[in-house]
C-alpha positions in Angstrom: 0.0 -0.1 -0.2 1.3 3.2 -1.0 1.3 6.6 1.0 -1.5 8.1 -0.8 -3.8 5.0 -0.3 -3.0 5.2 3.4 -3.6 8.6 3.6 -6.9 8.2 2.0 -7.9 5.6 4.4 -6.4 7.4 7.4 -8.7 10.3 6.4 -11.7 8.2 6.7 -11.1 7.2 10.3 -9.0 9.8 11.7 -11.5 11.5 13.6 -12.1 8.6 15.6 -8.3 8.3 16.8 -6.9 10.0 19.8 -5.0 13.0 18.8 -1.4 11.8 19.4 -2.2 8.8 17.1 -3.8 10.6 14.5 -0.7 12.9 14.3 1.8 10.1 14.7 0.1 8.5 11.6 -0.3 11.6 9.7 3.4 12.8 10.1 4.7 9.3 9.3 2.6 9.1 5.9 3.9 12.4 4.9 7.6 11.3 5.1 6.8 7.7 3.5 5.4 10.0 0.5 8.3 12.0 0.6 10.5 8.7 0.5 8.3 7.3 -2.4 9.4 10.4 -4.5 13.0 10.0 -4.0 13.9 7.6 -6.6 17.5 8.7 -7.7 19.1 9.2 -4.1 19.3 5.9 -2.0 20.6 7.6 1.0 18.0 10.3 1.0 15.4 7.6 0.4 16.5 5.6 3.4 16.8 8.9 5.7 13.2 9.8 4.8 12.1 6.4 5.5 13.8 6.4 8.8 12.1 9.6 9.8 8.6 7.9 8.9 9.5 5.0 11.1 10.5 7.3 14.0 7.3 9.4 13.6 5.4 6.3 13.9 7.1 5.1 17.2 9.0 7.9 19.1 7.4 8.8 22.5 7.7 11.7 24.8 10.1 10.1 27.0 12.3 9.3 24.1 15.3 11.2 25.4 15.6 8.8 28.3 14.8 5.4 26.8 16.9 4.1 24.2 15.7 4.3 20.6 16.4 0.4 20.3 14.3 0.0 23.3 11.4 2.2 21.8 11.5 0.4 18.6 11.1 -3.1 20.3 8.1 -1.8 22.3 6.7 -0.6 19.3 7.0 -3.9 17.4 5.2 -5.7 20.4 2.5 -3.4 20.3 2.1 -3.5 16.6 2.0 -7.2 16.7 -0.8 -7.2 19.3 -2.8 -5.4 16.9 -2.2 -7.7 14.1 -3.8 -10.8 14.5 -4.0 -11.4 10.8 -0.4 -11.4 10.3 0.2 -8.5 8.0 3.8 -7.8 9.2 4.7 -11.6 9.4 3.6 -11.8 5.5 5.8 -8.9 4.7 8.9 -10.4 6.5 8.2 -13.6 4.9 8.0 -12.2 1.3 11.2 -10.0 2.0 13.4 -12.6 3.5 15.0 -14.1 0.8 15.9 -10.8 -0.7 16.9 -7.7 1.0 16.5 -9.1 4.7 18.7 -12.0 4.0 21.5 -10.1 2.6 21.2 -7.4 5.1 21.4 -10.1 8.0 24.5 -11.4 6.2 26.1 -7.9 6.2 28.8 -7.4 8.7 29.0 -3.8 8.0 25.6 -3.1 9.7 26.5 -5.5 12.7 27.3 -3.2 15.8 29.9 -5.6 17.4 31.9 -5.5 14.1 32.5 -1.8 14.3 33.1 -2.0 17.8 36.0 -4.7 17.3 37.4 -2.3 14.7 37.0 0.8 16.9 38.8 -1.2 19.8 41.3 -2.9 17.5 40.0 -6.2 18.8 41.7 -8.7 16.7 40.0 -11.8 18.8 37.4 -12.4 16.1 34.7 -12.6 18.7 32.5 -10.5 16.7 32.5 -13.0 14.0 31.2 -15.6 16.4 28.3 -13.2 17.5 27.6 -12.5 13.8 27.0 -16.3 13.0 24.9 -16.8 16.2 22.7 -13.9 15.2 22.3 -15.0 11.8 21.2 -18.4 12.9 18.9 -16.9 15.4 17.3 -14.8 12.6 16.8 -17.8 10.2 15.3 -19.9 13.1 13.0 -17.2 14.3 11.5 -16.6 11.0 11.0 -20.4 10.1 9.3 -20.5 13.5 7.3 -17.3 12.9 8.7 -15.4 15.5 8.1 -12.2 13.8 9.0 -9.9 16.6 12.6 -11.5 16.9 13.3 -11.1 13.3 11.8 -7.5 13.2 13.9 -6.8 16.2 17.2 -8.2 14.6 16.3 -6.2 11.4 15.8 -2.9 13.1 18.9 -3.4 15.0 20.8 -3.6 11.8 19.1 -0.5 10.3 19.6 1.5 13.2 23.6 0.9 12.7 23.2 1.9 9.3 20.9 4.9 10.4 23.9 6.0 12.6 26.4 5.8 9.9 24.4 8.1 7.7 23.0 10.4 10.2 26.3 11.0 12.1 28.4 11.3 9.3 29.9 8.1 9.2 29.4 7.5 5.6 30.0 9.5 2.4 27.0 10.4 0.3 26.4 7.9 -2.5 29.4 6.2 -1.5 30.0 2.8 -3.6 31.4 1.4 -0.1 27.8 1.2 1.5 25.5 0.7 -1.3 24.2 -2.7 -0.6 23.3 -1.9 3.0 21.6 1.4 1.9 19.7 -0.4 -0.8 18.5 -3.1 1.4 17.6 -0.9 3.9 15.7 1.1 2.0 13.7 -1.9 0.5 12.9 -3.3 3.7 11.6 0.1 5.2 9.5 0.6 2.2 7.9 -2.7 2.6 7.4 -3.0 6.2 6.2 0.7 6.9 3.2 0.8 4.9 2.1 -2.4 6.9 3.0 -0.7 10.2 0.8 2.3 9.1 -2.1 0.2 7.9 -2.2 -1.7 11.4 -2.0 1.5 13.3 -4.8 3.1 11.3 -6.8 0.0 12.2 -6.0 0.2 15.8 -7.6 3.4 17.3 -7.4 1.7 20.7 -3.7 0.8 20.5 -1.6 2.4 23.0 1.5 3.8 21.0 2.3 6.6 23.7 2.2 10.4 23.5 4.3 11.9 20.8 7.4 14.0 21.9 6.4 17.0 19.8 2.7 17.8 19.9 1.3 20.2 17.2 1.1 23.5 18.8 -1.5 25.7 17.0 -0.4 29.4 16.5 
């Protein structure tokens, strides 16, 4: 489902949503729409998609709780509102492509970068990497969607940090695979997430960090 279809659907039900949920969905769809228009710049597309994801889950206490913890909590709430398994279907459909290659990419695995920064030659990160990869495959086969999504978002968070904190060159050939896969994954899962939220007016997604102030 594309941003315009989500916007049209949201428009028909938003009056029955709590204000924070309504604003959360509205903002996220706006950034998803912007990402859809960014067809030539993968870095820009990924960043716009990450802002859309942030708009969907960030809470008022986001400065005290880690972003990863917030994302994990958000996934749990989404799945509780998704008895038909929309997110699982998306993950299953994407796994043999971008998700599998992302999970097998050491450059979005945080322990790899810690080992590089600490000059750790023990290769311990490699053991962790292999374990995490096996965990993701097993979780998908056992339909543990929450585990798969948590692993995927952890990897995407590393990529987000590289881009947003200036740890990569714009349009660099060195990180094209992970940026391409990251954008493809977010473009697949974000519409499903937003569709679930639109259908869950009673879902407790928390208060937004920056409420709309009418001037």
